[in-house]
C-alpha positions in Angstrom: 7.5 -10.5 -3.5 6.1 -14.1 -2.7 6.2 -16.5 -5.4 3.3 -17.2 -7.4 1.8 -20.4 -8.2 0.4 -22.2 -11.1 -2.6 -24.7 -10.9 -3.0 -26.5 -14.3 -3.8 -23.9 -16.9 -4.9 -21.4 -14.8 -3.6 -17.9 -14.1 -0.5 -17.2 -11.7 -2.1 -16.2 -8.4 -0.3 -13.8 -6.2 -0.3 -14.4 -2.7 -0.4 -11.2 -0.4 -0.3 -11.1 3.4 -3.8 -10.0 4.8 -4.6 -6.7 6.0 -4.1 -6.1 9.9 -7.6 -4.5 9.8 -10.3 -3.0 7.3 -12.7 -0.1 7.6 -14.8 2.5 5.9 -12.4 5.6 5.0 -15.2 7.9 3.8 -17.9 7.7 1.7 -17.4 4.9 -0.9 -13.8 3.9 0.4 -12.7 0.9 2.2 -9.6 1.0 3.9 -7.1 -2.1 4.1 -4.6 -1.1 6.5 -1.3 -3.0 6.9 0.8 -2.1 10.1 4.6 -1.0 9.7 5.2 0.0 13.1 3.2 0.0 16.3 1.9 3.9 15.3 2.2 3.4 11.7 -0.2 1.7 8.7 0.2 2.0 5.2 -3.8 1.9 4.0 -5.1 0.6 0.4 -7.7 2.1 -1.0 -10.5 0.0 -2.3 -14.1 0.2 -3.0 -15.0 -2.3 -0.6 -15.2 -5.3 -2.8 -11.1 -5.3 -4.1 -8.7 -7.0 -2.5 -4.8 -7.7 -3.7 -4.1 -10.7 -5.3 -5.4 -10.9 -8.5 -4.3 -8.2 -11.0 -0.4 -7.6 -10.7 -1.1 -4.7 -13.0 -3.8 -3.1 -10.8 -2.6 0.3 -9.5 -3.2 0.8 -5.6 -3.2 4.3 -4.2 -2.5 4.2 -0.6 -2.0 6.6 2.4 0.1 6.4 5.5 -1.3 7.2 8.8 0.4 7.3 12.0 -2.0 7.0 15.2 -4.9 7.1 13.2 -4.3 10.1 11.4 -3.3 10.7 7.8 0.7 11.8 7.8 1.3 13.8 5.2 5.0 14.4 6.0 5.6 11.0 5.8 4.2 10.5 2.4 6.2 13.6 1.2 9.2 11.8 2.4 8.2 8.5 0.7 8.0 10.3 -2.6 11.9 10.9 -2.7 12.8 7.5 -0.6 15.6 6.0 -3.0 14.3 2.2 -2.8 10.7 3.3 -4.0 11.9 5.1 -6.9 10.6 3.5 -9.7 7.8 1.4 -7.8 5.6 4.8 -6.7 3.0 6.6 -9.0 1.2 9.7 -8.3 -2.5 10.0 -8.9 -4.2 13.7 -8.9 -7.6 13.2 -6.6 -9.3 16.8 -6.3 -5.9 18.5 -7.2 -3.9 16.4 -4.8 -1.1 13.8 -5.4 -2.2 10.2 -3.9 0.6 7.8 -3.9 0.1 4.5 -5.4 1.7 1.2 -6.3 1.3 -1.8 -8.9 -0.1 -4.5 -7.3 2.8 -6.6 -8.5 5.0 -4.1 -5.9 2.9 -4.0 -2.8 5.0 -6.6 -0.8 8.1 -4.7 -1.3 6.3 -1.4 -0.9 5.0 -2.8 2.6 8.7 -4.1 3.7 10.5 -1.0 2.7 8.2 1.2 4.4 8.1 -1.3 7.9 11.8 -0.9 8.2 11.7 3.0 7.5 9.2 3.2 10.0 10.8 0.9 12.3 14.2 2.6 11.9 13.3 6.1 12.8 10.7 8.3 14.1 9.1 8.1 10.4 9.9 7.5 6.9 
């Protein structure tokens, strides 16, 4: 996780890497894509006005994509990834578990998934 900076009496502001891409995923849902390999992305789901950086307790739902398609198999694999235990959460959306993590853990999540995607054919 990157260090926070304090400016006067203002609250800490978390510094996050910028997404590699941003685009609409479906009606009312915007995707913030972070590349974790040449074919894999972690896509944070947003309402289009939210971006990481101002609320460490905010839950960010995300999906994994490979070659532009949702990678359900990779999502199942990371649910049991030892290094991600304790930072992953699951929210039911239309009877489907959508993975999420708190904003304070985003950098750690991206680093672990980058290692997993690049170290093998999937996480």
